[in-house]
N, C-alpha and C positions, 0 to 999 in steps of 0.2 A: 484558323486562328484569330482572335481577337485583336482589333487595332490597340496599339500601345496608347499611352495618354498622349504622348507627343503627337502622334499621327492624329488622334482626336482632337486636339487643340489646333493642329495644321489645318484640319477640316473646318474647324470653327472660324479660323480667319477667312477661308474662302467664303464660307456662309456670309459671313459679316459684310464681306465686300459685295456679295451678290445681292443681299437684303437691304444694305444702307446706301449703296453705290451703284446699285444697278448694272454692275459688271461680272460677268460670269468666267472665272478664270478655270472652272473645273475641268475644261477639256484640254487644258495645257498639261504638258509632261510633268508629273510630281517632282521628280529629283531635281530638275532645274529650277522650278518654280520655287521649291522649298529653298534652295540655295540663294535665289534672289532675294526672297524675303527676309532670310537670316541675315543677309547684307545690310538691309536697312535696319535690322533688330540691332545690329553691333553699331551702327552708326547712331542711334537713340539710347544705345545702352539698355537694352531690354534682353532678359535672359530666357524668355521660353514664348512659344507660340501664344500660350494662354494669356500671359502678362501683355503680349503685343495686341491683342484683342481689345484689352482695355486702354492701351495707349491710343489705338485708333479711335476709340470712343470719345477719349478726352482731348486728342489733337487732331481735329479734322482736317487740318493742313497736311497732315502726313500722308494722306492718300496721294496727292499729286506726286511727291518724292517717290513713293511706293510704286505708283503706276509707271512712272518714268523707268524705274529699274527693272520691274518685270518685262515691259515692252522692248527696251533697248532698241530706240529709234536709230539703227546704224544704217545710213545709206550714203549714196554719193552720186555724182552725175557719171554715167556711163561706167558704173561699177561692174567688174569683170569685162573689161574691154573686148576681149574676144567674142563675147556672146553678142554685144552690140554690133560687131562687124556683121556677123550673120543676119541681124535683124535689119541693118541697113542694105546689105548686099542681096538678101535673098527674100526676106520676109515681106518687107515694106514694097518692093517693086511688084511682087506677086499680087498683093492685096490692092494695089493702086490698079493693077491690070484687069484683075477679076471684078473689081467694083465699077470698073467703067466710070460713069459720071455721079453715082450715087455716093452717099455719106458713109464713111468709114468710121465704125464704132471702136472705140479702144476703152479699156478698163484697166487702169493701174490700181490693184487691190493690195491693200497694206501700203499706202503711197508713202507715209511718214511725212517728212518735211519737203515733199515735192520734187526731189531731184530726179527721180524715175521718170514721173509723169512730164516733166520738161525735157529729159532727155528724148522722149518718144517725140514730142512735139518738135524738137530740132531736126530729128531725123526726118519726119514727115515734111518740114518746111524746107529741107535740102532737096527733097525728091519734087515736092510741088510748087516750092515758092511760097511766099507769106500769103498771097492772095489765095492760091489753091489750098493751103492750110486751112484757112477760114472758110472757105467753102465747102471742103469735103470732109474735113476731120473733126470728130467731137471725142475729146479724151475725158473719161469719167475717172476722177481720182479719189480714191476713199480710204479712210482711215478710222479707228476707234478713237485716236487721241485728238482731242480737239485744239490743245496746244500746238501741236505739231502742224495741224491743218492751218491754223492761224498764220503760222511762219510760212507754209507752202503758198496761201493765198497772198501774202506780201510780196512773194517772187524776189525777194532781197536776200543775197547771199554774200558772206565774207570771201575776200581775195582767195583764201586758202580753199573755200569749199568749191570754187571754180577751177581749181588748179587741175583737175583732170579733164576738163572742155579743152577740146583743140583749139589753138589760136583763133583760126579763122571763124568758128562758131562762137566763140566769145565776143569777137568784134561784130558779127552780124547779128546775134541774137540777144546781147546784153547792152544795157546803159550802164556806164560807170560814173559813180559820185565819189571820189576819194578812194577808200579801199572796199567800198560796197558795189556789188553789181546786181542790178536789177533786170529780171527777164522782160523783153520787149513786148509790148502791148499785144500786138499781133498774135504772139505764142500764149500769153495770158489769157486771151479771149476765146480761145479753143478748148482750155482746161478749166473743168468744174471740179471744185473740191467739196467733199460732204462726207459728214460722219457717217459711219457704216460698221456694223460689227459682221465680219465674215461667218461667225458661228450661229447667228440668229437671224439677221436681216435678209430680206429677199435679194436675190443677186440682181445686178444690173442685167438687162436682157439683150438679146440679139448682137453679142459682140463679136467682133472680127478679130481683134488682138486682144488677149487677156493676159496681162503681166501680174503675176503673183509671186514674188521672189523673195525667198527666205522669210517666209512668213508661216507656212504649214509645218515647216521643222520643228517648230515649237509645241505642236499640238501632239497629244497622244494619238496611237494609230487608229481608234475608234473615230475620235473627233475628226481626224485626217480624211478617213474615208468619206463621212458625211458631208465636210467641207468641200471635199473633191467633188462629189456629186453634184452639189449645187454649183461649182464653177463648170463643170462639164455641162450642165444645162444651159448655163449662161452663154454658151459659145455658139455661133453658127456653124452649119456644116461646112468643113473647109477651113474654119476659122483657126487661129493659131494660140497656142497656150505656150507661155515663156515662163518657166519656173526659175528658181535660184540654183546656182551650182551646187549648193549643199544639200539639195533635194533630190530624191530619187522621183522618177515618173510614177505617180501613182496608178496611172492609167493602165490598164490592160492592152495588149497589142490589138484587142479588138475594138477599142473606141479611138485611139489615138495612133497615128503615123508619125515615128520620129522624122523631124527633118535634120536635126543636130542633136543627137543624143547625149553627147559629152556636154553640150551647153544646154541641156534640157529644153530645147525648143522643138514642139510637136504640132501636127495638124489633126484637127477633130474629122475623123471619118464620117461620112454619111451613114445613116441608120442601116440602109440595105447592105453596105459594103461591111458595116461592123457585124451585121448578123451572120454574112457570109464567112467572115473570118473566125467568128466565135464557134460556128458549126464545124468548121474545118478543124479548130483546135480540139474540140470536144471529140470529134473522130479520131483524133491522133492520139488521144488517152489509151493506153493499154488497158484492156478489159482484165 
């Protein structure tokens, strides 16, 4: 069946964004992507995808609003609190013990406005102290949204944005000025914010802990598989993958071992262990 005119015009919008704005949304799930573009079309009173291409060509500032609508940078400090308890109580102590005196490399992929990256920094500071944090931990925080990254780099948040941070950590790791809270310099120094596209850019390498939460869920299944392969290659053997609660663990049992399946926290298996488990699984398949 050939695509309808509306479908063709929708693809034309994506092609325009890819050609003129160098951002490829074609790997995102079509239904949710269409709904978000239609939301902007209603705001600017445009009736079809074809007309919206023309609107984008004559109103270049519209891209920023569309970009924000598509990406939906919804994040917060210690989002899904129970998951962070597991990270604090199990994951970080294990990484510190296994790493001995070496540096611990952390990647917060799809970091948005930085709350996740700074949440990780606070937990490592709790475990190591601020001096130990600076000496031993490097957090790479990446996102495609430069405006979100600029807020993350400023490290300044409104009172409501720090409402989920325990009072002890607010006092220890933030400096208050009126209703604004700025992350202390010691934590900011261990976090590096960089623009990065998970779908096309080379992944951060040799990562001990990779947090990629509620990002893969927006991608179609084929793009999820490709992106997950990139993430898998980025993690050291024995390293940790921390997904969002809304995401299923895309890895087969042959590549990751669940630490807490409900909270989407898993450990990457060494290659030889993964091969043995894969062979076992293959042998158990009925002929």
